[in-house]
Structure formats: C-alpha cells, structure tokens
N, C-alpha and C positions, 0 to 999 in steps of 0.2 A: 322636623320632620312634620309634614300636613298630617293630620289626622282625619282618618274616612270612615264613618260608622254608618255602616250599612245595613239594612235591614231586610226580610220580607214579611208578607203576612201571614200570621201563626194560622194554623192549619187547625181546620174544625174535626173535633176528635168524635166524629159520628160512623166512621167508614175507614176504610183503608187508604194508600195514597194512590193516585191515580197519573193520569196524562199530563193535565193542568197543575197539579203541586210539583211535577219533576219539571216540566219548564220553564215556572218560576224559578225555582231553587238552583236549577242548573244555571240560567240565565244570571239570575245573583251572584254565585259562585265564581260565574267567568268574569263578572266585574270586579268581586273582591280581590282574585286571583292577578288580574289584571293593575286594577291599583297599588297590591303589594310587590308587583313587575317593577312601577316606576318609582317605587321607593316610599308610599305614603303608610303610614300608621293605621293597619286595617283593622276593625274589629266588626265581625260580621255574625250577626244576632238573626235565628230561625226558632222555631219554639211550635208550641201547639196553646190553640183555644179550647177549655176544655169545662166551659162551663154553660149554662144554658138550657133550656128547656128542650131541644133538640137530643141533646144528650142522656139528659137525664128520661126519656120517652125510649130513646134506642138500648138504654140499660135496661130499662122494665121488659122491654121485646125480649131482651136477652139473657134477663134473670139473673143479673149483675146489679152490682151495685156501681153508680159513677163513677167512683173513684176506681174500682176494679174494670171498670170498660176503658177509662183514658190509659190506667196504665198499660193496658195491652196493645191499644191502638199508638200512645207515644213509641213506643219498644219497635211497635213493627214500622213507623216514620223513621225513627232514628234507626233501624236496619237496611233500609232503602238507602235514606242519605250515606250512608257509610259506601253501600254499594256503587252508590253512584259520584262518590267522592267528593263530596259538599264539603268544602273546605271551613265550614263553622266554626267559630270561636264560643259561643253559648248557645245553647237550647233552655229556651225559659218556656215553664208549663203554668200556665193559669191557676192551676191548682195548687202552687207550692205556697209557703207559707211567707216567703219574701214578697211574692206578688201581692198578695192579697192584701199585705198590709201597705205594699204601697198604693194600691187603689184607693186604700181607706183615707192615707196619706194626701193624695191627691185631690179625693173630692173633698176633703175638710179644709184645704187650701182654699177649694173657690169656695166654700161657703165662709172661710174668715174675711178673705180677701175683698168677693163679689156676693154678699150674703143673697142678695135682690135675685141673682141667677136660678137658685133655685126655689120653685116653688110648688105647691100640692094644688094638682087638677084632678078631677073627675075625668075620665075619657071614654070612647067607644070607636070603635074603628076594628077594620077587616086586618087580621095578623098573620102573617105567615112565618109559621115555625120552620121552615128551608133556611129564609133570610133572617130571620129571629128579629124583624121587624113588622111597625104597622105599614102599609101598603096603599098608597093613593091611589085614585079613579084611572090615573094614567097608565097606572103599574096594573092594573087588572085588567084581562081581555077572558071574556065569556064565564066570569066569574073567579077565575083563576088566577094565579099571581103567574107574570111573564117570565120569570125564572125559573119555577116550579110548576111548570103546567100540572102534573100528576098528583100534587098535594090540594089538600083541600084546605080553603081560609078559615079560620077560626073567627068570629064576631067576639070581640074582647069587651069587656064595660069593667074600669076598676079606677082607682083613685091611690094617683102616683104621685112622686117626687118627679116634677119638670124640669126642664134647663133651659132658659131663656136663648135658646140660638137665635130665634129672630133679633137680637139687639147686636146681632156683629154683621149681622147682612153688609153693611157698608164699609164696615172695618174691611173683611173679605175681600170684597171687590176693588177694593183702595188697593189692598196688599198685593193682589193676583195683578193687578194692573202695573205697580210699580216694579213686580220681581215676575216676570213672565216664564222663568222656568222655575217657578215653584211648581207646577204642574205641567207634566209633559206626558205623552207628549202633546202636540197643538190641539189636535181633535178631541183629547181628555179635558184640555183646559178650556175651551169652547163651551163643551158639554156644562161645566159646572157655572161658567158664566152665565149660559143661558138658564141654569136653574137659578141663580141669584137672582136675575131679572124678571122669576116667577113669582123671587119671594119667598123667605123661609120661613116655616112653621117650628113653633118650638116642639121639644122631644122629649119624650119620657125617659126617666133617670132609673127610674127602679120597677121592680114586676113586686105583685103582692101572692101568685099563682102557683111558686116553686120556691125550692131554698136551694137548689144546687147552684153555688153561686158566691161572691161575695158578698156580704151583710151589707146594706147601705147604713152608711153610720150615724143615720138621724132618723129618730119614726116617724112617721107620720102624727100630723096633731091629734089624730084620737088612739096614740100608741102604738101603731101596728111596725111590729119591724118589717123592712120588706126586704128583698135582692137588689143588688144592682143591675141595672139593665145589661146585656151581655156586651153590647159596644161599649157600652162606659168601663166596663171590664177589662174586654181585650184590648183597645186601642192603648190603654195607659201602660203596655207589655214593651214597647218601644223607651217609655221613661223609665219604668220600674226596674227594667234591666240594668241599670246603672247602678242600683242599689243591692245588688246581690254579691257577697263576698266572691273575691275572685275577680270580679267582673271588671275589665277596662275600657268598657261603657263609656263612654262621653257624651252626655247630651249638650246642645240638640244633635238629631241625626244630620247628616250629612244627605242621607240618599234613601226613601222608603221604595221599595220592587212591590207592586201589589196587582191583583188584577185590575180588568176596568170595571169589573160590576160592584165593586167596593169603593170608586171614588169619591162618592157621597160622603160615605164617612169618614175618610182619611183628609179630605180637601175641603171639607167644611165642618163635620160637627168636631174633628179632632184640633184641626187650628182655634174654635171658639173654646174646647177644653180648656185648651193650654194657655189661651188670652186670659182667662178666665181665671186659671191659677197662677197667673201672673210668668208663666213660662216662656223662652223663646221656641218658634216654631222650627220643624224642620226645615232644611235649607230646600230639598225637591222631592216629589213624589213623581215615581214612575209608572204610568198604569199601562200594563201591556195586554194584547188582547189574546183572544182564546185559541188552543190547536182544538181543532175540529175534526170529524171523523164522517168524510163523505158529505163534505158540509154542515154537518148537523155537530151542535156543542156537546161534547161529552158529558152524560149524566146520568147517572146510577139509577133514580126512580124513573127516566125515560127509557133508559133500557140500551143508552147510547155510550158503549163503553168498551175498553181495552185492558187484558190486564197488563200492568205496568210490568209486572215482570217476566211477562214475554217477548214484549219490545226490548228489551235489556239483554235479554238471553240470545236474539236473533245474531246479530253481531259482536257483542260486546260493548261495555259501557260508554266507551270513549267515541266508539262510531253512533251511539245512540244520541249521546250529547252533541256530537257535532252536527247531525242529521236534525237534530230538534232547533238548535239555532240556528245552522244556514237555511232550512227549510220553509221554519215560520220566522215570518218579521218581527221583530222584538217589538215593534210600535205598531203592530195592526193583528187580524186575524189571521191562521194559515190551517194548512190541510195536513193530518200525518194518512199515509198510506202505504202498506206492506210493500207494493210496488216501487214505490219512490223511494223508497227507504233501500232498497236492493239496488234501483239505478244509481242512487248515489256513493254508496259503497263501492258498486263495482268502479263506475268512472272517477270519481272525485277522491276515492282515499286508496283502491287497488291501486289500479292503472294511471291514477294521477301522481299522487303525494308519495305512496307506497314503492311504485315504480322509481320515481324521482330518487328517493333515497338507497333503493338497493343498489342502483344500478350505478350511480356515485360513490359508495362505500367499496363498489366493487372495483370499479377503475382506480380509485386509490390505492386500493389494495395490489393490483395487478401490476399498475405502472411504477407505482411510488411507493414499493416498500410498505404500506399500511400508513406512512406517514403523511399528512397533509403539506404539500409543496410550499417552500416561499413563493411569491408573486412579484409580478410590477405591480406597483400602486396603480398608476397610470390606465394600465390594461385593466386592472380588474374595475375601478370606478367607470369605465366605457362598457366593462362586460355586464355591471351590475345597476346602471343607473337605475333602471325600472325598480329595483327592491328599494331604493332610496326613496322613490316618488310614493310606489304602494306601501312602504311603511309609515309614510305620513300621512297617506288616507287610512290605514288600519287604526293609527292612532287619535285623526279625528273622529274617525266611527265609534271608538271604544267611547271616547270622550263624551260622544253624543248619545251614549248607551244605545244604538244602531250596530246589533252584535252581529244581525246579518249582514251587513255591509263591511264588517272587519274581516268577518269571512270570507268573504267575496276578493275583498284585495289580498290576502293571505294567497287566497286559491289563483289569482291573477300571476301573483309569484310563482307557483308552480306551474302555471301553464306555461310561463315566460322562460323558466327555467329547463321545461321538457324540452323547448323548441330551442333553446340553446344547446344542451346537447346535442339533438340532431343535427343542428348546422355546424357546430362545431367538429362532432366525430371524432372524439378523442381517440378511437381506434385507430381511424388513420392517422392522426399525429403521431400515435406511437410509433408507427412502421419508420418514423421518417426523422433521423436522429437531429436535421437543421430545424428541427422544430420542436426542443422537448423544451422550450421555454414557452413557447405557446400551448403547449400539452400541461405545464405546471401552473400559466396561468388559467386555464379553462377548467382545471380539477380545484385550483384554489377558489375561483370566483363560486363554483359549485359547492363546494365545502361551505365556503361563508354565506351563501345563501341557505343553506340547509341550517346553520347553526342561527342564523336570523330566524328561519321559520319556527326554529324547536319552539325560540321563546315567546313568537307572534299564536302559536297555536296551545301553550302552555295552560294558559288560561282555559280554553274549551276542550283541551284532550290531553290531561294532565299524565296519565300514565303513557301513552304513546309517544308525547315529549318529550319524556324522559327516557323514555328507551333509544329514540333518534339521538338524543343528547348522548347517551352512554356509548352508542354506535360510531358516534362522530370522536369519539375520546373527549366529550367536554368535563372538566371539571368539576367535580361535586353534584349537586342536583339543580337543572333548572329552574325550577321556582325559586333558588335563593339568588339569583342573579338579579342585577339591575337592568333595566332595558337600556339598550346600547343606541340609540337613533343615529344610522350610517352619518348625517349628518348635524348631528348635536357632538361639538368638541369638549362638552363639559362633561360627557358620558364616559364611563369608563370605556375603552373600545373592546368590539369582540373579535378579533382575531385567532381563527383556528387556526395559523401556522404552527406545525411543528405538532396537532394535535395526532394518536395514532387511535385508528380508527379500527375496529373492530366489526366483522359483520355479523349479525346474528338471524334470528328468524324474521322472516317480514313481517311487519309492521302491521298490514292487512294482506293476509292470504289470499291470493284468487279466487280460488276455490270456494264456493258459495255453500254455507253451512244450510243444513236441514234448518227447515221452519219449525 
C-alpha cells in the first residue's frame, strides 16, 4: 500500500483560527481523504507553532504565562478543526517534550555531521515580530514590513549562532531543476528560483532576548545559553512528529501544504537544514494563495477580518468547505464574499446537487418500489459516458492538487445528470409499459451517477456525501470505499443495483438560513 504523509503549516499560537487557517486545513483534508479513497496509507499531520517572541509578548499582554496562552489557543483550534471535520491523524504542539527533544536532536545532527554549518556571528538588522524574521530592504516599504504594515520593526543587534545557508545555494538550484515537482505551483517555484539567483545569505539560528522556546543545544563562546530561532524550532515538526509514541508518520513527507508567504522557509531553509542533518527532503511542497475579503488579505492587525464561526454557521460546515475550495483556486488567490457564498449555496448545492439527489431517490421510490433497478449495460455506458470522462478529469485534478478543478469536474457531472433527467423525463416513461426497460435504465444511470458523486464529493463534503450514500442504500460508510473508476477494470465495481433507497431530509434546503 503506497504511503502518503501529508502535513500543513503549523498555526502560530497568538490568536484564534481564521479563514486562512481554515482554507489550508480544509484543502489538505480533502487531499488526505482523497488519498485514502484511492487506497494509500495516509498520515495527516497538523498542529501548533507555540514558541517565539510574538507568543511571549501576547501572553504578557493578556496576563498569562506562554504555556497558559498556548494551551487555550490550541484548544480553540482543535475545536474548530473538529467542527470542520478535519481528519488529521496527529496534532503536534511545539511546546511538547517530544518535539523539544527532537529539535535538539536535529540540531545536534547538524553539529556532528557538518560542524562548520553553525558558526557565531554578531548581527544587526530590522526584525519583524509578526514574521519572526529579519527583513531585507526589499521586504520593507515606508519603514514597515510588507506583510505586517501595522507593526513597528525592531532594530536588533545580537551575537547569535548562524546557519550557513549560503553553502546550499547551488545544491538547491540543482535539486529544483532536477525535481520540478518539488515546489508547486510553478509560480511559487519561479519565485524561489529568482531568490536563489539573487544569492542566499546565512541566517540566524538562535536568539538571546527571550527564553520561550527550545534551548539551543550549544552555548556561545562566551558561555551564553540562547533559544532556538522559532523557524529552526517550527520547521522540524514534520520530522519530530515521526518520533512521537503512537505516530505512524514516516519521513520523508510526500507533501507539505503551506501558504505562499512562507515558501522561503520551507523551500530554502528547511531543505538546507535537512541536508545538513543528512536527512532526505520532502517530495513536494505546495504553496497555496490567500483568501481575501474584498480584495484585501485577511489581517487581524490591519482590521481585515471575518469571524470564522459565523461563516461556518451560515450554511453548515460542508457547504462552507465546498464554497472555499470551489471558489478559491488552490494555486492562486481568491475572494470570499457573503453574496457569492449564498449564490453558490443556492445554485450549486440546493438547486443543482441537492435537487438531483432528491428527485432521483424520489423517482426510484415511486417507480421501482424503492430498489435501484437492474440495467442494460450498453444503455448505461451510453448514458453516462460523460461520467467516465469527468471521473478522469477529477482524478487528474486531484493528483495535481487543483482542488477547484476537481470540484468543477464533479459539478459538470451534476449538470449533465440534471439535463439527462429533463431529457429522459422518467415521469413520462412511467406512463408507457412498453418503455419499462428504458425507465429502469434511466433510473439506474442516475443511481450510478449519484453513487459515484458521493465518492467524488466525500473528500470535500464528508457529512453530506455520507448522507447521500445512506439515502441511496450504499453499504457501510462512503469514506471506507476505494475508488472504482468506471474505466478501471482492476478497481472493485461500484454497482448500486439492488440498493434500497431511503429518502431523507433535503441535503441542502432551498430556504436560505438567516445570516
């Protein structure tokens, strides 16, 4: 069974979960669920990045210890991920003893295997607490960080341990050229290549001004004990997760899902750290874009925000998951708007998909005593050839991590099936006994289509997909099935013949809930 270890960026513990966090987790969850459907042995890691100066400052502002603050925030995040049905296998926290020990072990591996990669250096520069990073001139506009324009940059002068990142510039360039799928989408890969062309500077690996973090394993030459720089603490979580009791994570990861604002850390610093520790690199890094509100990036500090709970409440978690992954391209930026959310809910979910399911199941109950009828194979193949084509398009899009395109393929199936209902008019066929087989073939084709749609949509809308599966009379749980592509003779067939349907409540009620 192929192994698939997928991770998301661990969320920084200085605030509540927001729409950007949700977009990443829902997208990675859809990917993980899809890989389970196709038979991979999946391990899905998410978690919290709990160390660093920003967390310590936030804790002081709230009158809490850093651990108290991160405990509360971690609980809040986990509640939201449960509500959004994020099917993670492991939730890692960087404040845990296992992670702290793993970070120290990784840094010691670098000292032992490439001792010249760490060295001491006095340094000065503009530091953004929001990014937990020193900023170069190109990243500063009007004296402020381009990503955190409301925060004041700090001028920092320290003597720290530095990591010789510059030594890995040529190796990184060669690796990216030899493995173009290592950084995706292509726009993000081009950005990293451009960064390499400008030349890499060595980076600080420790800090001396705060203690909320993993102690750096070696003192400086004057005996000072420093704290591991937050990115040298956070990035290793993907590796340290493999060392937790009960974890089935196995390094290297097949996929890191991250936001486009942290590609430099994951595609430059992290590979160099792994090479320095003589560990293999992850196979693929996917950097998605931002979810914007009215064209502006969500930012608590800039006052551009939307309450995540309110958005989920609007039409429920499945509709919210669908809207985000259908409306926002997974390889680019996209917008959230209440108006567009309502439009998608009504047209796609209530009038499109929900209506197809409702009237198909009702007609099977009325005309076939509630049992999916047998069919003529040649008639079925002719009727739903578009299902075979769109299933292939769906698989290709999912494999390419273009989740919005996969959903578009599924909704072309929905549209074609609704057109098929109108064209065949089963209510007219039922009036002519001579056309009984045509009626059976029509309803069988629709049941076949819906059963496959339940599988296609299970990664995106797990609760509604399971409810459709139940109403169709499908055995067990839909997420326990394996993908039976119509053109794949080796896959177990998905034949709903003989299933007893049971009409339930509308999957997506037409009446619009109050905001």
